[in-house]
C-alpha positions in Angstrom: -5.0 -0.5 24.0 -3.3 1.7 21.0 -1.3 -1.7 19.8 -4.8 -3.3 19.4 -6.7 -0.5 17.9 -3.9 0.1 15.2 -3.6 -3.6 14.4 -7.3 -3.8 13.9 -7.1 -0.6 11.5 -4.1 -1.9 9.7 -5.7 -5.1 9.2 -8.8 -3.3 7.5 -5.9 -1.3 5.4 -4.7 -4.6 4.1 -7.9 -5.8 2.8 -9.0 -2.5 1.4 -11.7 -1.8 4.0 -10.6 1.9 4.0 -13.7 3.8 5.1 -13.3 1.7 8.6 -9.5 1.9 8.4 -9.3 5.6 8.6 -11.3 6.2 11.9 -9.6 3.5 13.4 -6.0 4.6 12.4 -7.0 8.2 13.6 -8.2 6.7 17.0 -5.2 4.5 17.3 -2.9 7.3 16.2 -4.4 9.7 19.0 -3.9 6.9 21.5 -0.4 6.2 20.7 0.2 9.9 20.8 -1.1 10.2 24.5 0.9 7.0 25.5 4.2 8.6 23.8 4.4 5.7 21.4 6.3 6.8 18.5 6.6 3.7 16.5 3.0 3.0 16.4 2.1 6.7 15.8 4.0 7.0 12.9 2.7 3.6 11.7 -0.6 5.0 12.0 0.6 8.3 10.0 2.0 6.3 6.9 -0.9 4.1 6.5 -3.1 7.5 6.6 -0.4 8.9 4.0 -1.0 5.8 1.8 -4.6 6.1 1.7 -4.8 10.0 1.0 -2.0 9.4 -1.9 -4.3 6.7 -3.6 -7.5 8.7 -3.1 -5.7 11.9 -4.9 -5.6 13.9 -1.7 -1.9 15.2 -2.0 -2.4 18.1 0.4 -3.4 15.8 3.5 -0.9 13.0 2.2 1.9 15.7 2.3 0.9 16.7 6.2 1.3 13.2 7.4 4.3 12.4 5.3 5.9 15.4 6.9 5.5 14.0 10.2 7.1 10.7 9.6 9.7 12.2 7.2 12.5 12.2 9.8 12.1 8.6 10.9 13.5 7.7 7.5 15.8 10.6 6.9 18.2 10.0 9.8 20.5 7.4 10.8 19.4 4.8 12.2 16.0 4.5 10.7 13.2 3.3 12.8 12.0 -0.2 13.2 9.1 0.5 11.0 11.0 2.0 8.3 9.5 -0.1 5.5 6.2 0.9 6.1 7.2 4.6 6.3 9.4 4.5 3.3 6.6 3.1 1.1 4.4 5.9 2.2 7.0 8.6 1.3 7.9 7.1 -1.9 4.3 6.6 -2.7 3.7 10.2 -2.4 6.8 11.1 -4.3 6.0 8.8 -7.2 2.5 10.1 -7.5 4.0 13.9 -7.8 6.0 12.3 -10.7 9.2 12.4 -8.8 10.4 8.8 -9.7 14.1 9.3 -8.9 12.8 10.6 -5.3 10.7 7.7 -4.9 13.6 5.2 -6.1 16.1 6.8 -3.8 13.9 6.5 -0.6 13.3 2.8 -1.2 16.6 2.0 -1.8 18.1 3.6 1.1 15.5 1.7 3.2 16.1 -1.7 1.5 19.9 -1.0 2.3 19.0 -0.5 5.6 17.0 -3.5 6.2 19.6 -5.4 4.8 22.1 -4.2 7.0 20.1 -5.6 9.8 19.5 -8.7 8.2 15.8 -7.8 8.6 13.5 -9.2 6.0 10.2 -8.6 7.4 9.6 -5.4 5.0 11.0 -7.0 1.9 7.8 -7.8 0.5 6.4 -4.4 1.2 9.6 -2.5 -0.7 10.8 -4.9 -3.2 8.2 -4.8 -6.2 8.0 -1.1 -6.2 11.9 -0.8 -5.9 12.5 -3.4 -8.7 9.8 -1.6 -10.9 11.4 1.9 -10.5 14.9 0.4 -10.9 14.2 -1.0 -14.2 12.4 2.2 -15.1 15.4 4.5 -14.3 17.9 2.1 -15.6 19.3 0.2 -12.3 19.1 -3.2 -13.4 21.8 -4.6 -11.2 19.8 -3.2 -8.3 16.7 -4.8 -9.8 18.3 -8.1 -10.0 19.7 -8.1 -6.7 16.5 -7.2 -4.9 14.4 -10.2 -7.2 17.4 -12.4 -5.9 17.0 -11.5 -2.5 13.3 -12.0 -2.6 13.7 -15.7 -4.2 16.0 -16.3 -1.0 13.1 -15.1 1.2 10.8 -17.6 -0.5 13.3 -20.4 0.6 13.0 -19.1 4.1 9.5 -18.7 4.3 7.9 -21.1 1.6 4.5 -21.1 3.2 4.1 -17.2 3.0 1.7 -16.6 0.1 2.5 -13.0 -0.1 6.3 -13.5 -0.1 6.0 -16.2 -2.9 3.5 -13.7 -4.7 5.9 -10.6 -4.5 8.9 -13.0 -5.2 7.6 -13.9 -8.7 6.3 -10.2 -9.3 10.0 -9.0 -9.0 11.6 -11.9 -10.9 8.6 -11.5 -13.7 9.7 -7.8 -13.9 13.4 -8.5 -14.2 13.1 -11.1 -16.8 10.1 -9.6 -18.6 8.4 -13.0 -17.7 4.6 -12.9 -18.4 4.0 -16.4 -17.2 5.8 -15.6 -13.5 3.6 -12.5 -13.2 0.3 -14.3 -14.1 1.4 -16.9 -11.4 2.1 -13.8 -8.9 -1.9 -12.8 -9.6 -3.1 -16.0 -9.2 -1.4 -16.5 -5.5 -2.4 -12.9 -5.0 -6.0 -13.6 -5.8 -5.8 -16.1 -3.1 -5.1 -13.7 -0.3 -7.4 -10.7 0.6 -4.7 -8.3 0.4 -5.7 -5.2 -1.5 -2.1 -3.4 -2.6 -0.5 -7.0 -3.7 -3.2 -8.2 -5.5 -3.8 -4.8 -7.8 0.1 -4.5 -8.0 0.3 -8.0 -9.4 -2.3 -7.2 -11.8 -1.0 -3.8 -12.9 2.6 -5.2 -13.4 1.2 -8.2 -15.2 -0.9 -5.9 -17.4 1.9 -3.8 -18.1 4.1 -6.6 -19.4 1.3 -8.3 -21.6 1.2 -5.0 -23.4 4.8 -4.9 -23.8 5.0 -8.2 -25.4 1.9 -7.5 -27.9 -0.6 -9.2 -25.9 -2.7 -6.4 -24.9 -6.2 -8.2 -25.0 -5.0 -10.2 -22.2 -4.2 -7.2 -20.2 -7.7 -5.8 -20.1 -9.3 -8.2 -17.7 -6.4 -7.9 -15.4 -6.7 -4.2 -15.5 -10.4 -4.4 -15.0 -9.8 -6.7 -11.7 -7.4 -3.8 -10.5 -9.9 -1.1 -11.0 -12.8 -2.9 -9.2 -10.6 -3.3 -6.0 -9.5 0.4 -6.3 -13.1 1.7 -6.5 -14.4 -0.5 -3.8 -11.5 0.8 -1.4 -12.2 4.3 -2.9 -8.8 4.7 -4.0 -9.8 7.2 -6.8 -6.2 8.2 -8.0 -5.2 4.5 -8.3 -8.3 3.9 -10.0 -7.8 6.6 -12.6 -4.5 5.2 -13.5 -5.8 1.9 -14.4 -8.7 3.7 -16.5 -6.0 5.6 -18.2 -4.4 2.3 -19.2 -7.7 0.7 -19.9 -8.4 3.7 -22.4 -4.7 3.4 -24.0 -5.9 -0.4 -25.1 -9.2 1.1 -26.6 -11.6 0.2 -23.5 -13.6 2.8 -22.1 -14.4 1.8 -18.5 -17.6 3.0 -16.6 -17.3 4.6 -13.5 -18.5 2.9 -10.3 -21.9 4.3 -9.1 -22.3 6.1 -5.9 -21.8 4.4 -2.5 -24.9 3.1 -1.1 -24.2 5.4 1.9 -25.4 9.1 2.1 -22.3 11.5 1.4 -23.3 13.7 4.4 -25.2 12.8 7.8 -25.1 10.1 10.6 -25.9 7.6 7.9 -22.6 8.5 5.9 -20.4 7.2 8.4 -19.1 3.9 8.6 -19.9 1.5 11.4 -16.5 2.5 13.0 -16.9 6.1 12.7 -20.5 6.1 14.2 -19.1 4.1 17.4 -16.0 6.7 17.6 -18.5 9.5 17.6 -20.9 7.9 20.2 -17.9 7.1 22.6 -16.7 11.0 22.0 -20.3 12.3 22.7 -20.2 10.5 26.0 -17.1 12.2 27.0 -14.6 9.5 26.7 -10.8 10.3 26.1 -9.1 8.8 23.0 -7.5 6.3 25.4 -10.9 5.1 26.7 -12.3 5.1 23.1 -9.5 2.8 22.0 -10.3 0.7 24.8 -13.8 0.3 24.0 -13.1 -0.1 20.2 -10.6 -2.9 21.3 
């Protein structure tokens, strides 16, 4: 039950339906805790930490990261270390600690490589390459990009792998065309983080090569998806980049849902509330929602 509920919530996270993802992650995490399923519990906490960071709620993100930090600090790391490391590194970078974020991602990357496990490469690689280049570790960036290219050869049908590999190589080479190809592939999927990340990387490189006008629509594309997900901190980052290009983006209007009361809840939140009011346990709620 916790497996299904968490998987559904993670799918909502992936496509940017975060208002539905959060209650699902909470319910799935509670069910996993009751069943003593540490792996699913930590994944639930990690995705919630990413959302809290993206929304600028660093206090909530700090508490969530504290609950999973041990899983990526010890030896060996947990099986789902890629997701956990991304959450920990994302908060570190949001706080201005680029070296800490880089060290966390690199440590996890080495762990995955030692196991010959490529599943989370697409989750780790773009941010690891970007931070490696920013901190002067070009050899690491080139290594990661080469590994991602090899991943494409193993799974050429996987659009996300292709997009992330192009992002990595485009960042290493400063090649705008590769980055624009990554954006085009990402647009063909519903995945929020991959899509907006590709847009921001391409826009940043366009600015660096003196093509700032072409960066504006890409940033606007990323901004629209961030705002729709409620990722206010990430949206603020993109607005700052647009302002630096002389564009004054308007803020998205208030959501149609009221801010308080029953009607302010998402469909998932209303259903969870209804079932809890009936006296159902977390596990029973998870079963009904599944």
